[in-house]
C-alpha positions as CSV (number, residue, x, y, z in Angstrom):
1,Q,14.9,12.0,4.0
2,L,12.1,9.4,3.6
3,Q,12.5,6.8,0.9
4,L,10.1,4.0,0.1
5,V,10.5,0.7,-1.8
6,E,7.5,-1.5,-2.6
7,S,7.5,-5.2,-3.3
8,G,5.1,-8.2,-3.5
9,G,3.1,-7.4,-6.6
10,G,2.4,-10.0,-9.3
11,L,-0.2,-11.9,-11.3
12,V,-3.0,-13.6,-9.3
13,Q,-6.2,-15.3,-10.2
14,P,-9.6,-13.8,-9.1
15,G,-10.2,-14.7,-5.5
16,G,-6.6,-15.0,-4.7
17,S,-4.4,-13.1,-2.2
18,L,-1.3,-11.0,-2.2
19,R,0.6,-9.1,0.4
20,L,2.4,-6.0,-0.6
21,S,5.3,-4.7,1.4
22,C,6.7,-1.2,1.7
23,A,10.2,-0.7,3.1
24,A,10.9,2.7,4.6
25,F,14.4,4.2,4.8
26,G,15.7,7.4,6.3
27,V,12.8,8.1,8.7
28,S,11.0,6.0,11.2
29,I,7.4,5.2,10.1
30,S,6.4,5.8,13.7
31,F,6.7,9.5,12.9
32,N,4.9,9.3,9.6
33,D,1.4,8.7,8.3
34,M,1.6,5.9,5.7
35,S,-0.8,4.9,3.0
36,W,-1.3,2.7,0.0
37,H,-2.6,4.1,-3.3
38,R,-3.3,2.5,-6.7
39,Q,-3.5,3.7,-10.2
40,A,-5.2,1.7,-13.0
41,P,-4.5,2.5,-16.7
42,G,-6.2,5.7,-17.7
43,E,-7.3,6.6,-14.2
44,Q,-6.2,8.9,-11.5
45,R,-4.2,7.6,-8.5
46,Q,-6.6,6.7,-5.6
47,L,-6.2,6.1,-1.9
48,V,-6.7,2.5,-0.8
49,A,-5.8,2.5,2.8
50,K,-3.8,4.5,5.4
51,I,-2.3,4.1,8.8
52,T,-1.5,7.0,11.0
53,S,1.7,7.6,13.0
54,G,-0.3,6.6,16.0
55,G,-1.3,3.3,14.4
56,M,-4.9,4.0,13.4
57,A,-5.8,2.1,10.2
58,S,-8.5,2.7,7.7
59,S,-9.4,1.7,4.2
60,V,-11.8,2.9,1.5
61,D,-15.2,1.3,1.2
62,S,-14.5,-0.6,-2.0
63,V,-11.8,-2.7,-0.3
64,K,-12.8,-2.4,3.4
65,D,-13.7,-6.1,3.8
66,R,-10.8,-7.4,1.7
67,F,-7.7,-5.3,2.2
68,T,-5.9,-4.6,5.5
69,I,-3.1,-2.2,6.1
70,S,-0.6,-2.9,8.9
71,R,2.9,-1.9,9.9
72,D,5.9,-3.3,11.8
73,T,7.7,-0.3,13.4
74,R,10.7,-2.5,14.4
75,K,11.3,-3.4,10.7
76,N,10.1,0.0,9.5
77,M,7.8,-1.8,7.1
78,V,4.2,-1.2,6.0
79,Y,2.0,-4.0,4.5
80,L,-1.1,-4.3,2.5
81,Q,-2.8,-7.7,2.8
82,M,-5.2,-8.1,-0.1
83,N,-7.7,-11.0,-0.1
84,N,-10.4,-12.0,-2.5
85,L,-8.8,-10.0,-5.3
86,K,-11.0,-9.0,-8.2
87,P,-10.0,-8.0,-11.8
88,E,-10.9,-4.4,-11.0
89,D,-8.1,-4.4,-8.4
90,T,-5.6,-4.5,-11.2
91,A,-3.4,-1.5,-10.9
92,V,0.0,-0.2,-10.0
93,Y,0.1,0.1,-6.2
94,Y,2.1,2.8,-4.5
95,C,3.3,3.4,-1.0
96,F,3.2,7.0,0.3
97,G,4.5,8.5,3.5
98,W,4.3,12.0,5.0
99,G,5.4,13.7,8.1
100,K,7.3,16.6,9.6
101,T,10.4,15.8,7.5
102,G,8.5,15.7,4.2
103,S,6.8,13.2,2.0
104,A,7.7,10.5,-0.5
105,W,6.3,8.0,-3.0
106,G,7.6,4.6,-3.7
107,Q,8.2,3.4,-7.3
108,G,5.1,1.3,-7.4
109,T,4.5,-2.4,-7.8
110,Q,2.1,-4.0,-10.4
111,V,-0.8,-6.1,-9.3
112,T,-2.7,-8.0,-12.1
113,V,-5.8,-10.0,-11.3
114,S,-6.7,-12.2,-14.2
115,S,-7.6,-15.8,-14.9
């Protein structure tokens, strides 16, 4: 059964960078599509970026030039590199994985962009 644990969130000034990590347990991420989502207060959870089991990465237009999703299949880890952060990027960021064995969400990690 897939289990996910995020880390790497925190407080950062506008223009700064953070790298979020998602550790996967129980199932190899090579067999799962993985994604990052975020949820700001009072808003619905939204997709930010995804990477397929085959390694194809993509991100939504609002972060395309600033955020990059990647993975390390040897470590069973997924990452979200976030550059040039803006106050509107403030949210709880969640890792999500899905595949033939099922799906799972992580517990989330808070990212706050503020001066």
